Backbone as a ProteinNet text record, in pm:
[ID]
protein_1_A
[PRIMARY]
MREDCMWTVVYIAANRAQAEMLKNLLSSEGILANTRPAGVSMLGDGLYEVLVLESEADEAHAILCEQALK
[TERTIARY]
956.6	852.3	874.2	793.9	824.9	843.8	949.9	992	926.1	880	834.8	668.2	610.1	477.8	462.1	371	340.5	268.5	316.9	248.4	196.8	81.9	16.4	-19.8	-7.4	-46.9	-209.1	-258.5	-397.5	-444.8	-333.7	-382.8	-251.4	-251.2	-138.9	-179.1	-126.6	-156.1	-56.6	-140.2	-77.4	54.8	59.9	178.6	201.6	308.5	343.7	235.5	187.9	90.6	-39.3	-92	-204.9	-180.6	-63.9	-27.5	-21.4	36	36.1	-104.4	-177.6	-310.4	-390.9	-375.6	-441.5	-383.6	-247	-191.6	-240.9	-255.1	-310.4	-457.5	-518.4	-655	-683.6	-601.9	-592.5	-534.8	-443	-394.5	-493.4	-570.5	-686.3	-788.2	-794.4	-906.5	-838	-709.6	-644.2	-572.2	-558.9	-483	-339	-243.4	-104.8	-85.7	-30.1	-4.8	126.5	169	297.4	292.8	402.4	403.9	553.6	535.3	683.6	672.8	779.7	771.2	752.6	673.7	631.9	668.6	718	738	742.4	743.5	739	602.6	564.7	430.2	455.7	370.4	368	335.2	272.7	241.7	299.2	342.2	384	506	520.5	645.8	656.2	567.3	574.1	461.8	463.3	356.7	415.7	308.2	348.9	242.4	285.1	206.6	180	45.6	-6.6	-14.9	68.1	73.2	5.4	-53	-111.6	-60.4	-86.3	-51.7	-156.7	-110.3	-205.4	-330.3	-320.1	-444.6	-528.8	-499.6	-578.9	-616.3	-582.6	-624.4	-766.2	-848.4	-995.7	-1062.7	-1018.3	-1065.2	-1014.9	-902.3	-833.7	-894.6	-931.5	-1010.2	-1150.8	-1218.3	-1358.8	-1355.7	-1241.8	-1217.5	-1200.3	-1095.7	-1074.1	-1197.9	-1267.3	-1412.4	-1512.9	-1513.7	-1611.7	-1575.1	-1437.1	-1395.8	-1397.5	-1400.8	-1420.9	-1563.3	-1638.1	-1801.4	-1840.1	-1771.2	-1790.9	-1756.3
-159.3	-188.4	-126.7	-100.6	-54.9	-175.7	-176.3	-294.1	-299	-179.2	-190.3	-231.2	-250.6	-288.5	-437.7	-503.4	-638.6	-631.3	-691.8	-727	-857.8	-858.9	-972.1	-988.5	-1123.7	-1144.3	-1144.4	-1074.6	-1083.9	-1139.2	-1170.5	-1219.3	-1267.7	-1368.6	-1426	-1420.5	-1308.1	-1280.4	-1377.6	-1392	-1496.3	-1421.9	-1298.1	-1236.9	-1100.5	-1030.4	-898.7	-790.4	-801.8	-705.5	-711	-823.9	-844.3	-778.2	-821.9	-776.5	-613.9	-551.7	-418.1	-343.1	-414.2	-360.1	-373.7	-476.4	-488.8	-387.3	-374.1	-294.4	-141.7	-101.4	15.3	31	-72.2	-56	-29.1	-123.8	-92.4	32.1	95.4	251.4	330.9	306.4	428.9	426.9	308	311.8	337.3	396.2	439.9	332.6	214.9	99	95.7	93.5	94.4	-41.8	-59.8	-208.9	-207.2	-339.1	-356.4	-493.8	-544.3	-659.9	-711.5	-838.3	-904.2	-1046.5	-1083.6	-1210.1	-1322.4	-1413.4	-1529.1	-1673.5	-1697.5	-1804.3	-1827.5	-1940.6	-1949.7	-2003.1	-1962.8	-1983.2	-2056.7	-2139.9	-2206.6	-2111.9	-1993.9	-1902.5	-1773.2	-1687.6	-1553	-1555.4	-1442.8	-1396.2	-1447.1	-1529.9	-1580.4	-1525.5	-1595.4	-1547.2	-1417.1	-1338.1	-1228.7	-1221.8	-1187.5	-1170.4	-1020.7	-995.9	-861.6	-849.3	-755.7	-730.5	-615	-610.7	-494.1	-493.8	-379.9	-379.2	-475.9	-543.4	-638.3	-579.2	-439.7	-387.9	-335.7	-355	-311.2	-431.4	-549.7	-680	-712	-687.2	-714.4	-616.8	-489.1	-388	-417.8	-461.8	-500.5	-621	-714.6	-840.9	-791.3	-706.8	-657.3	-595.9	-496.4	-435	-529.9	-620.6	-726.3	-818.9	-844.6	-924.2	-849	-719.5	-635.8	-618.1	-607	-595	-717.8	-832.1	-967.4	-977.1	-910.4	-927.6	-828.7	-739.6	-646.4	-714.6
671.9	754.3	892.4	979.7	1117.4	1192.9	1269.5	1356	1490.3	1533.8	1671.9	1675	1578.3	1570.3	1517.7	1559.3	1517.5	1373	1278.1	1158.6	1149.3	1069.4	1065.4	894.2	855.7	719.1	712.7	607.5	580.9	447.7	367.1	225.3	171.9	109.9	23.2	-127.3	-183	-345.4	-418.7	-544.9	-649.9	-708.3	-715.1	-766.1	-715.5	-752.2	-707.1	-726.3	-861	-909.5	-828.8	-791.4	-706.7	-563.8	-512.6	-380.9	-374.9	-476	-476.6	-495.8	-571	-586.5	-454.1	-378.5	-248.4	-153.3	-153.3	-54.3	-94.4	-205.8	-236.1	-210.6	-222.9	-179.4	-26.3	54.5	196.5	219.3	161.7	177	171.5	61.1	30.5	129.1	209.8	324.2	452.2	442.8	586.2	655.6	582.4	656	611	706.7	689.9	634.8	511.4	460	389.7	388.3	311.7	254	173.1	104.6	116.2	104.3	97.5	23.6	-29	-124.3	-7.8	-51.8	37.9	-21.3	-144.1	-187.1	-347.6	-400.6	-540.3	-575.4	-696.8	-757.3	-886.5	-921.1	-1052	-1165.7	-1136.3	-1245.6	-1171	-1269.2	-1250.3	-1159	-1101.1	-1020.2	-884.7	-843.6	-711.2	-609.6	-497.9	-393.3	-321.2	-271.2	-187.1	-81.8	39.2	154.8	159.6	194.5	231.7	376.6	449.8	574.7	624.7	740.7	814.7	952.5	1020.9	1159.7	1228.4	1333.5	1376	1439	1497	1537.4	1432.2	1307.9	1194.7	1112.4	1151.4	1088.6	1058.1	1166	1144.6	1036.9	1044.2	953.1	806.4	789.6	675.3	605.3	701.2	660.8	583.2	675.4	625	493	467.2	338.6	241.7	242	138	110.2	213.2	186.9	99.6	154.8	80.4	-56.7	-98.6	-233.2	-309.7	-240.5	-323.9	-350.9	-303.6	-314.9	-434.3	-478	-581	-701.7
[MASK]
++++++++++++++++++++++++++++++++++++++++++++++++++++++++++++++++++++++

């Protein structure tokens, strides 16, 4: 991850596969995104944070909300 920019969490995924899918979705929309482990989950391989640059957080939220409505 780039260290000179502020990253912010826009979603906490239930597992790595979901986090990667959301990262790819955001990337396909032109949003720089990354993932990192966030903790243990009772199901699957643990929780993962989906992060974007702070300056793109509002746009990322809008994309994720739009995707949830589909």
